[in-house]
N, C-alpha and C positions, 0 to 999 in steps of 0.2 A: 503493499500499499504506500502511496505517496503521502507526504506530509501536507498539511493544510496550506502552507506557503507556496509549495510547488503546483497545487491544484489552482490557486488564485492567481499565480503568475502566468499560468496558461492563457493564451490569447482568447481561447474559446469561453473561458469563465471569468475573465477579468472584469466584466461588467457587473458581475454579482457583488463584488466587493465594493463597488461604488454606488450601487442602486439601493436607495433607502427602503425600498419595499422588503429587502432581505436583512435589514439590521435588526438586532434584537431590541425589543422595547425596554426602555429604562424602567427600573422598579417604581419610581415616582409616578410614572405614567401608566404603568400596568394596572395598578389598583384604582378601583372606583372610590371617589371620596364621598362619605356619607357624613351627616351631621349628627348631633348629639341625641336627637330624637330616636335614632336607631341603634344606640350603643348597647342597649339591653340584648341584642341578638348575639353578642359575643359570649354572654354568660348566663342567658336564660335557658332554662331546661327545655322550654318548648321548642327551641331551635336546634337541640342537640339530638342528633341521630347517631346511632353506632353501627358501623358497616362491618361486616364479616367477609363479604366477597365483593370484588369490583365488578364492572359491567360485563367483563369477560369470564367471570366465574373464578377468577383467581383469589385465594385467601388473602385478605389484608386486615389491618387492625388500626383503624383511625375513625375519627368522628366528623361529623358535618361542620363543627365549629373550626376545625383546622382548615376546611375549605373556605369558610367565611373569612378567616383571617388572611388566606391567601389572595383573595380576590377584592376584599373591601378594606378600607382603612378610613379612621375617622378624620375628618378634614382638620387642618391645623388650626384654625381659629376656634373650632369648637373644642378640640382637645386642650388648648390653652384655657379656655373659659372653664372647662370642667375641672382642670387643676386648680384654677384660682377659686372656684366654688368650694372644692374640697378643703382648701386651705382656710377659707373663711368659716367653714363649718367646724373645723378643728379649733379654731381661735374661739368661736362662740361657745363650744364645749368646754374649753379651758376656762372661760369667764364665769360660765355657770357653776363649774366645780369649785372655783374659788369663792364664788358668792355663797354657796351652800356651806363650805368649810369654815368660813369666817363667822365669828360670833361678835355680836354687838356688846360694847363695853361701856 
């Protein structure tokens, strides 16, 4: 077998290396961006299916949530918002705990 470089240097196949139709899609563009309304599908039991065989009958051991993570990603702005929301919730919980623990003198 010839190496990949030799194949691409061949005049018959040189257009394949320059043609964008044959380029691999970048990871950032490969995944569909979804907003925070749909983030529950990554951890909700309703969306989790366990597969034992693939579509050709070969035994596999994976779940549908792995496929969801492979094809979908939370949008950047929504993931930032969710992180800031979680930080705000932890700050509020800490304030409540301090308020309950303190006694008036």
